C-alpha positions as CSV (number, residue, x, y, z in Angstrom):
1,X,62.7,73.2,124.5
2,X,63.8,76.1,122.2
3,X,66.8,75.9,120.7
4,X,69.3,78.3,122.5
5,X,70.4,80.7,119.3
6,X,66.6,81.2,118.4
7,X,66.3,84.5,118.9
8,X,63.3,85.7,120.6
9,X,60.9,88.5,117.8
10,X,59.2,91.1,119.2
11,X,55.4,90.9,117.5
12,X,55.0,93.7,114.8
13,X,52.1,94.5,116.4
14,X,53.6,95.0,119.6
15,X,55.0,98.1,118.0
16,X,51.4,99.3,116.8
17,X,50.3,99.9,120.6
18,X,53.2,102.5,120.6
19,X,52.6,106.1,120.0
20,X,54.3,107.7,116.8
21,X,56.0,109.9,119.7
22,X,57.2,107.9,121.7
23,X,59.0,105.6,118.7
24,X,60.3,109.0,117.4
25,X,62.1,109.3,120.4
26,X,63.2,106.0,120.4
27,X,64.7,106.8,116.9
28,X,66.5,109.6,117.4
29,X,69.2,108.0,119.3
30,X,70.1,106.2,115.8
31,X,73.6,107.8,113.3
32,X,71.8,109.1,109.9
33,X,73.1,105.2,108.9
34,X,71.2,103.8,111.6
35,X,67.7,106.2,110.5
36,X,67.8,105.1,107.0
37,X,68.5,100.8,107.5
38,X,65.5,101.5,110.0
39,X,63.5,103.2,106.6
40,X,64.7,100.5,104.7
41,X,63.6,97.9,107.5
42,X,60.2,99.0,108.7
43,X,57.1,100.1,106.8
44,X,56.7,102.2,110.2
45,X,58.8,104.0,110.4
46,X,60.0,104.1,106.5
47,X,56.4,105.0,105.2
48,X,54.1,108.2,105.2
49,X,50.8,107.5,107.5
50,X,47.8,109.6,106.8
51,X,48.3,112.9,109.1
52,X,52.0,112.9,108.7
53,X,54.2,115.0,107.6
54,X,57.4,112.9,106.7
55,X,57.6,108.9,108.1
56,X,58.8,108.5,111.3
57,X,62.4,107.7,110.5
58,X,62.6,111.4,108.8
59,X,60.7,112.7,112.1
60,X,63.7,111.7,113.9
61,X,66.3,112.8,111.8
62,X,64.8,116.0,111.7
63,X,64.8,116.4,115.1
64,X,67.5,115.4,115.6
65,X,69.2,118.0,113.3
66,X,66.4,120.3,114.5
67,X,68.5,120.2,118.6
68,X,71.8,119.4,117.9
69,X,72.8,122.2,114.8
70,X,74.6,125.3,115.9
71,X,73.1,128.6,113.9
72,X,76.6,128.5,111.7
73,X,76.6,124.6,110.5
74,X,72.8,125.2,109.2
75,X,74.3,128.8,107.4
76,X,76.1,125.6,106.1
77,X,73.5,123.1,105.2
78,X,71.2,124.8,103.0
79,X,68.4,122.2,102.6
80,X,68.3,120.7,99.2
81,X,64.6,121.2,98.1
82,X,64.7,117.3,96.8
83,X,66.4,116.5,100.4
84,X,65.3,113.9,103.1
85,X,65.4,114.3,106.8
86,X,67.6,111.7,107.0
87,X,70.1,112.8,103.9
88,X,70.7,116.0,105.8
89,X,71.9,115.2,108.9
90,X,73.5,112.5,107.4
91,X,75.2,115.9,105.5
92,X,75.9,117.2,109.6
93,X,77.4,114.5,110.7
94,X,78.9,114.5,107.4
95,X,80.4,118.2,108.8
96,X,81.5,117.3,112.5
97,X,83.9,114.5,111.5
98,X,87.7,115.2,110.2
99,X,88.9,115.8,107.1
100,X,90.7,113.2,104.8
101,X,91.8,112.7,101.6
102,X,89.1,109.9,100.1
103,X,90.3,109.9,95.9
104,X,93.6,110.0,95.0
105,X,94.4,110.1,91.4
106,X,97.7,109.7,90.0
107,X,100.5,107.8,90.2
108,X,103.0,109.8,92.5
109,X,101.4,109.0,96.2
110,X,102.6,106.6,98.4
111,X,99.9,104.2,100.2
112,X,98.4,106.7,103.2
113,X,99.9,105.8,106.8
114,X,96.7,108.2,107.9
115,X,93.8,109.0,105.8
116,X,93.8,113.1,105.9
117,X,97.2,113.0,104.7
118,X,99.4,112.3,101.2
119,X,102.4,112.0,100.5
120,X,103.9,112.5,96.8
121,X,107.3,110.4,95.9
122,X,108.5,111.1,92.3
123,X,109.2,114.0,90.3
124,X,107.0,113.1,87.1
125,X,103.7,114.3,86.5
126,X,100.3,115.9,88.3
127,X,98.5,113.7,91.0
128,X,95.6,114.9,93.0
129,X,94.0,113.8,96.3
130,X,90.1,114.8,96.9
131,X,88.5,115.8,100.2
132,X,84.9,113.7,100.9
133,X,83.3,116.4,101.9
134,X,81.3,118.3,100.1
135,X,80.3,121.8,100.9
136,X,77.2,123.2,99.3
137,X,76.8,126.8,101.9
138,X,78.4,129.1,104.8
139,X,81.8,129.6,105.4
140,X,84.3,126.8,105.5
141,X,88.0,127.3,106.4
142,X,90.9,124.5,105.6
143,X,94.4,124.5,106.6
144,X,96.8,122.7,104.2
145,X,100.5,122.1,106.3
146,X,102.6,121.6,103.6
147,X,106.4,119.9,104.2
148,X,108.5,120.2,100.9
149,X,112.4,121.9,100.7
150,X,112.7,121.5,97.0
151,X,110.1,122.8,94.9
152,X,106.8,123.7,96.1
153,X,105.2,122.4,92.5
154,X,101.6,122.2,94.7
155,X,98.3,123.4,94.1
156,X,95.5,124.1,96.7
157,X,92.0,125.2,96.4
158,X,88.3,124.2,95.6
159,X,86.8,121.5,92.6
160,X,83.4,120.8,91.9
161,X,82.4,117.2,93.3
162,X,83.7,114.5,90.5
163,X,85.9,111.5,90.2
164,X,89.3,111.8,88.8
165,X,89.2,108.4,87.8
166,X,85.6,107.0,87.5
167,X,85.3,106.1,83.7
168,X,88.5,108.3,83.2
169,X,92.1,107.3,82.2
170,X,95.1,107.7,83.7
171,X,96.8,107.8,80.6
172,X,94.6,108.4,77.9
173,X,92.5,111.4,79.2
174,X,94.6,112.4,82.1
175,X,97.3,111.6,79.7
176,X,99.5,110.5,82.9
177,X,99.5,114.7,84.6
178,X,96.1,114.3,87.2
179,X,95.0,118.7,88.5
180,X,91.4,119.2,87.5
181,X,92.5,122.8,86.6
182,X,94.5,122.2,83.8
183,X,91.8,120.0,82.2
184,X,90.1,122.4,79.3
185,X,88.9,121.7,75.5
186,X,91.9,123.0,74.2
187,X,94.9,121.3,77.4
188,X,93.2,117.8,77.9
189,X,89.5,117.8,76.1
190,X,89.4,114.0,77.3
191,X,89.6,114.8,80.8
192,X,87.3,118.1,81.0
193,X,84.9,116.7,78.9
194,X,84.4,114.0,81.4
195,X,84.5,116.0,84.1
196,X,81.4,118.4,82.7
197,X,79.4,114.9,82.5
198,X,79.4,114.6,85.9
199,X,77.5,118.5,86.2
200,X,74.7,118.1,88.7
201,X,72.3,121.4,89.6
202,X,73.7,122.1,92.6
203,X,76.6,123.4,90.9
204,X,74.0,126.8,90.4
205,X,75.4,129.1,87.7
206,X,78.8,129.6,88.3
207,X,81.1,128.9,85.3
208,X,84.6,128.3,88.3
209,X,85.0,124.7,88.7
210,X,87.9,124.6,89.6
211,X,90.1,127.2,91.0
212,X,93.4,126.8,93.3
213,X,96.6,128.6,95.0
214,X,99.9,127.9,93.0
215,X,102.4,128.1,96.2
216,X,106.0,127.9,93.4
217,X,104.3,131.1,91.7
218,X,101.9,132.5,93.3
219,X,99.6,132.9,91.1
220,X,95.4,131.9,91.6
221,X,94.3,129.7,89.0
222,X,91.2,128.3,88.0
223,X,88.2,126.4,85.1
224,X,85.2,126.4,83.8
225,X,86.9,123.2,82.4
226,X,85.4,124.5,78.6
227,X,88.0,127.7,77.9
228,X,91.3,127.2,78.8
229,X,91.9,128.2,82.0
230,X,92.8,131.8,83.9
231,X,95.3,133.3,86.4
232,X,95.0,136.3,88.3
233,X,97.8,138.3,89.6
234,X,96.0,138.4,93.0
235,X,97.0,141.6,95.4
236,X,98.0,140.1,98.2
237,X,99.5,137.3,96.1
238,X,103.3,135.5,98.0
239,X,104.8,132.2,97.0
240,X,105.4,129.6,99.1
241,X,108.6,127.6,98.7
242,X,109.1,124.5,100.6
243,X,107.5,123.7,104.3
244,X,104.5,126.1,105.6
245,X,100.6,125.7,106.0
246,X,98.5,127.3,103.4
247,X,94.3,128.2,104.9
248,X,92.0,128.6,102.5
249,X,88.3,130.2,103.6
250,X,85.9,129.5,100.8
251,X,83.2,131.7,101.4
252,X,80.2,130.4,99.3
253,X,77.4,133.3,100.6
254,X,80.1,136.1,99.0
255,X,81.2,133.5,96.6
256,X,84.7,134.8,97.4
257,X,88.3,132.5,97.6
258,X,90.5,133.7,100.3
259,X,93.7,132.9,101.5
260,X,96.0,133.0,104.4
261,X,99.6,131.8,104.7
262,X,101.3,130.7,107.7
263,X,98.4,132.7,108.9
264,X,98.6,135.8,108.0
265,X,95.9,136.6,106.0
266,X,96.9,137.1,102.2
267,X,92.9,138.9,101.0
268,X,90.6,137.4,98.4
269,X,91.9,135.4,95.0
270,X,89.0,134.7,93.4
271,X,85.3,135.9,93.4
272,X,82.4,134.3,92.1
273,X,82.0,130.6,92.5
274,X,79.2,129.3,93.8
275,X,77.3,125.5,94.4
276,X,78.8,122.9,95.7
277,X,82.9,121.9,96.0
278,X,85.5,120.0,97.6
279,X,88.2,120.8,98.8
280,X,91.7,119.5,96.6
281,X,96.0,119.1,96.5
282,X,97.7,119.0,93.4
283,X,101.7,117.6,93.3
284,X,103.8,117.4,91.3
285,X,107.3,117.4,92.9
286,X,108.0,115.1,95.9
287,X,106.5,116.5,99.3
288,X,104.0,116.0,102.1
289,X,100.2,117.4,102.5
290,X,98.4,117.5,105.4
291,X,94.5,118.5,105.8
292,X,92.7,119.2,108.7
293,X,89.9,121.7,109.6
294,X,90.8,125.2,111.2
295,X,89.4,128.5,112.7
296,X,89.8,131.3,110.6
297,X,93.2,133.6,111.6
298,X,91.9,136.8,113.2
């Protein structure tokens, strides 16, 4: 008698009698991670065969994306030339997830009770929280809810999809102040150099690598991580002292970053943005900042 815990295995030849269309339909019930795993463990699904434009795993991902992605989602996810269909499906799944902060850099944040919210507990130095969602095209709107009864020393904006901590030392490179908009060849050359070293072709030609709204002054600051950081006293600027909600609209079709204060449009802060970006928040005083996707106010 065979042991009870011995699993029955489907003979590999059994797959050969099933047509590709049926296999793709079955595989289409898997998500991007499941399809990637399937492609790695099954040659039938993972490699190209004669007469196929793509592997069966990638074909299943392509059909999922084609059938489920809305027009708006397609506009935000232009496919890269070197990107697999499984990779594009994974990007669609990430686009549909709630925003949260994936990387916390600096000494000021207390442990997160929820990944979409950070609390800073000290005054000394700057700390930065970065969302892991990478924006590559189309229009993206975010709302930052701020709870701050004191100074509003807070920057909110976009930054290239870089790591602020991998190979970058808090003391030696950041000098205790982790804020990517302050990185430049003159003010903080060590951190600036390590940020620009992470550049990829997906950044495009834009020299705006970090762009923020500074709540305390209302100014828009931006940097190319090479020369000095620059600022713009844009036409609609207003300060935010204390608690409130700041909305940011990144339009990668037009290359602009616009601001909404407590649901009211203040206009376009900066232009010339292109390539990949992530949302981020930097704080220099005690506060709590939450991040969420939203709809652009009318």
